[in-house]
N, C-alpha and C positions, 0 to 999 in steps of 0.2 A: 358145554354148550355147543350145539351143532346147527349149521344152516344148510339147507338143501335147496339148490337153485335149479329150477326146471325152465328151459326155454323151448317154445313151440310156436307153430304157425296155426292160426285158426282161419277157417274159411266160412264165409256166409253161405248157408244153405237155404236162405230166404232173404229178400231185401231187408235192409236195416234202417231204422230211423231213431237216432239219438239227438234230440233237439238241442240246439245251441242257445236258444233264446235271443239270438241276434236278429236285428232287422235285415231283411233281404228283399229287394224289389222283385225278385223272381218267384218267390213262394211265401206262403203264410208261415211256414215253419221250416227253417233251415237246419241242417245237420251240423254236428261238431266238426270243425276243421282246425288244423294247426296254423301257425303264423305264415306258412307258405301256401295255404289254401288246400292242402291235402287232407283227405279223410283221416279221422283219428277216433279211436275208441277210448274214452276215459277209463282209467283203471278203477275208479270208484263205481262205474256202471257194472263192470264185470264182478267186482268184489261184492257188491250188493246183491246181484243175482245169485252168485255162488253161496253167499251166506243164507239167503232165503231158501235155496234148494237144500242146504244141509239140515234145516229144521231146528227145532228147539233144543234137541239133544246136544247138538254141536255148535249152537250159536255163540256160546261163551268163548270159543276158540277164536272167533273173529273180533274179539274185543268188547268191552263194556264201558259205558259212561254213566255217571251219576254219583251215588254214594261211594262206589268202588270203581275207580278208573283202572282199566286194564287194556294194554295195547294188544293189537291183533297178532296172533302167532303166524299169520299168513299174509304176505304182502303181494299185491298184484300190480303189475306195471300197466301203463297205457298200452293200447294196441297200435302199433306203428304200421302204416300202409306199406305194402310190398309192391314193388314195381314188377313189370313183366319179366325181368331178368332174375328175380328172386331176392334182390337187395331192397332194403327199406328206402323209401323215397327221401326220408329225412337225412340218412347218411349220404345219399347221392347229392342232395342239394347242398349240404355242408361242404362236401368235397368239390363242388362245382360241376358235377357230372349232370348230363341231361336226363330228365325224368320223362318217361314215355307215357305213364298212366295219365289219362286225361283228368282235368279238374272241372269238368262240366257239371251242370246242375240237372239232376234227374228228378222229375216231378211226378208224384202220384196224386191223381184227382180223387176227391171224396165228396160224397153227398149224404147227409143224414136222411135216414128213412123213417117216415112216420109209421109206427108199428100198428096203428089202427087201420090206415087206408093202404099201406104198402107202397106209397109213392114218395117222391122227394119232399122233404120238409121245407117250408118256406124259409129262405135265408140260411139253408143248411149246406150251401156249397163252400168247400174249402179245399186246399191242397197242401201237400207236405213234400219236402225233399227226401229222397231215399238214397241209400248207398246200394249199388247193384249187387244182386246175388252173385256169388262166386268170388267176390273181392276177398283178398287175403291180408291178414295183419300178423305181425310178429309180437309175441307177448312173453312175459317172464313172471313166474310165480315162485316166491321164496318162502320156505318153511323154516321157522325159527323154533328150535327145540331147547327151551330153557331148563326143562326137567323131563322126567320120564312119563309124562301124561299121555296115555294111549289115545285119548280123544283128539289130541293135536294131530297125530299121524293119520288117524281115521278121517278127520275132516279134510286133510290135504288129499288123501286118496279118493274120497268121495267127490271132491271138486274136480280133480283131474279126470276121473271116470265119467262124470256128468258131461264135461266138455268133450270128451272123446266120443261119447254115445249120442251127441247132438241133443242132450236134454236141456241145455241152457238157452234161454232167449233173452236178448238184451234190448234196451231202449223202450220205445213207445209202440203203441198199437199192437201189442203182443196177441190180443184176442183175435186179430185178423191175420195171424201167422207170421208177422214180421219178426226179424231179429234172431232167428235160430242160427247157431254157430256150432262148429265141431272142429276138433283138432285134425289137421291134415296128416294123412298117413306118413309114418317114418320121419316126422318133422321134430319130434320131441327128444331132447337130450337132458341129462340130469347129472349134477355133481354135488356131492356132500362134502362139506368142509368142517373138520373138527377144530373148533376154535380154542380148545384146551391145550393145543400144542403149537409150536412156532410155524411148522410147515403148513398146517391147516389155516392158521391165521394169515400167513403170507399169501397163500393161494386165494383165499377169499378177498383179500385186499387188492390183489393184482389181477383179478379176473377181468377179461375183456369187457370194456364198457359198451362196445357196439353189440346191440342185441341180435344183429345178424349172425354173430359168431356163437359157437358153444361157450358155456361158462368157464371152461378150462380145457387144456389139451387132453386131460384125462376124462372128459365128459363122456358118459356112456349113453348109447341110444336107449330110450325108455320104452319098454314093451307094456303098453297100457292095458293089454288084454290080461296081464297077470296081476293087476291090482286086486287086492283083497278088499271087497266092499260089502258091508253088511246089508241085508235086505231092508227096505224101508218099513217104517212102522205101519202095522195094519190099521186101516180105518174102517170101522164097522158101518154097515148099511150105506156105503157110498161106493161109487164107481170111479176108478182112476185108470187111465190107459189111453191107447191110441186106436183109432178106427179109420180105415181107408175104404171109401165107397166109390165105385165106378159108375158113372152115369153116361148116357148117350143123348146128345142134343138132336131132337127131331125138328129140323128146320133151321132158319137163320139164327145166329147168335151174335149179339151186339153188346159189347162192354166198352163204353166210350173211355177215352183218355186223352190227355194233352199231347202225348207222344204219338204222332202220326207214323204209319209204317215207313220204313226206310226204303228208298228207291233202289239201293244196291241189292236188296233181298228179293226184288221183283214180286213183292207181296201186294203192292198197291198200284193198280193201274188206274186208280180213280182219285188222283190227288185233289180234285176239286170237290169231293163230297164234303157236306157240312159236318157230318159225324162219322168217324171211321173207328173200327175196332182198334183199341189202343194197344200200345206195346210198352215194354220195359226192357232195359238192357241187362245182359249177363256178362260178367267178366270171365273171359276164356283165356287162361294163362298159357295154354298150348298154342292157340292161334295168336296170342299176344294182341288181343283187341277186345272191344266191347261189342257184343252181338245182340241186335235187337230181335225180340221174339214177342208174339202175341201173348198177352198176360190176362188171366182171369184172377183178379186179386181176391184174397180171402175176405176183405171187407164187403165185396159184392155178394158173395155166398152167405156170409154171416148175416147181412141185413135181410136177405130173403128168408133164411131159416128163422131168425128172430121174429119176423112178421108172422110166420105161420104158427110158431109156438104161442105167440100172443093170442091168436084166434082160437087155438085149441083150449087154452086156459080160460078164455072168455066163455067158452061153451060148457066146460066141465066144472070150473071153479071160479066164477066171476069175482067173488069177494076176495080171492087170493091172487088174482091174475097179476096185478101190479107188483106185489111183493115178490112173487115167485119169478117173474120175468127179470126183475132187478137182481135177485139172488143168483140166477143162472147166468145172465149176460153182463152183470156189473152195472154200476151207475155212479154218477157224481151229482150231488145235490148240496151245494154249499160246503160245509165242513164234513158232511156225511158222504162216504164213498165206499165202494166195494169192488174188488177185482172180479173180472169175469171168470167163471169156472169152466168155460169152454173156449178153446182156440180153434179157429177155422183157417186152414192153410189153402192158399191159392195154388194155381198151376200155370206153368208156362206151356204154350202150345208150339208145335212146329210151324214154320212159316207157311201160311195157307193164303192163297189169293183171296182178296175181298171181292164181293159182288156188289156193284153199285145198284141201288134201288131208288127210284124217283118217287117223291111224294108231293101231294098238293092238298092244302086244306080246302074243305068244301063249305061254301056259303049255305048255311042252314035255311035261309029264306028262299033262295033261287034254286038250290040244288046244283049249281054250277061251281066251277073252281073259284076260289077266293083270290082276288088280285094281289099279286106280290107274295103269295104264300107257297111258292114252289121251293122245295128243299130236297136234299138227297142224303142217303145213308149208305155206308159201305160195311155191311156185316160180313162175318165169316159164314159161308153157307155151304155146308158139306154134310152129306148123309152119314149117320153113325159117327159123328165127331165125339170122341171120348173125353169126358171131363172127370178128372180124379179129385175127389174131395177128401182132404185129411182132417180129422177131428182129434183134438187132444182134450180129454176130460180130466178134471181135477176136483175130486171130492164132490161129485154130482150125486144128489140123493136119488134113490131108486125111483121115487115118484116123478122127479123132474126128468130123469133119464127116459122114462116111459113116454112122457110128452114129447121129448126130443126125438125119440124113435118114430113116433107117429108123424112128426113133421118131415123127417127124412123119407119115410114111406110115401107121404104125399108127393114129395119131390120125385121119387122114383116112379110113381104112377102118372106123372105128367100133370099133376094138379097144382104145382108150384113152379112158376117160371123163375 
């Protein structure tokens, strides 16, 4: 019997939301934190995502329950938050050292879109806490080889390769591009212990408990590029893959958010505006701080695209519109539910000064300004502002892909705001 212990650091390449289910006065949906209030990724979340990625062929490697109970051959630890100095915040707090990574609450605003009219749905306003993009976590994966089953080794390699290539998304709101992770370059080390002899057994038993450290003094850097991974199963008459589309905004762009622009970035000279282009923070481990940037969330882009797809389906196949829109974008209806087959990724923009615009509602009877109806907005207003939209397709039928393409073309022609 052998065990192989791999320790590595993962980095968020998009914001993350894994709900804790706890009540929080600051947000409708708080993320998971440990007893010290630091961000934490549950090992069960990562194991579940990896198992789903491995597919039916390798699912038994992750354990089974029912008539035949079988433990998983792969164990996945929690993800422990890494401080600016590269050490886990947990180990620093236990030893009494000061933790620099802030424990603030980062909020992402949401509003449900009515796909028939394309505007906000009544009562559809909610928010959720997110972990900033760029945040790093230290993890461990252990492979337990009880026999010479080649599927066990293949599943382990597929899981590591998927993490290295950024193919895994964790938590909620995946359809809006949240939760993508990848292994940080040169952060993975691996040690194999042969438990059939005393030296291997002793090494496994006495390996460092601190996940910051390699699993042994003999741990070797793991070159993930050399992993042998078989090609995924072919799926007929469906499209899977990634598409990146570059758009230019002609005129002002306003994506509201609860996070107003930071004053130190000199991005907002209009702090008094009622609605300002929102921001989200990015964890920068070189600068050792959280940097606020304007953010176009994937949920905003996805809502607009979904609205357009609905209208196209209503025009060409009205009797199938509801079924096909649910099949493509997912739905929840009581006990019935289906995951979205399209993920839409948002984009961070560079700090761009906002332009304050004054508005006043007009009295329809007199044609004059309505008393007390003065308000202001602060959009980003720059010619040829580039917006990069990333789409990930998963088993999208050719017919639905054609409808989606038409919606994207409409956006490219300026017909979809």
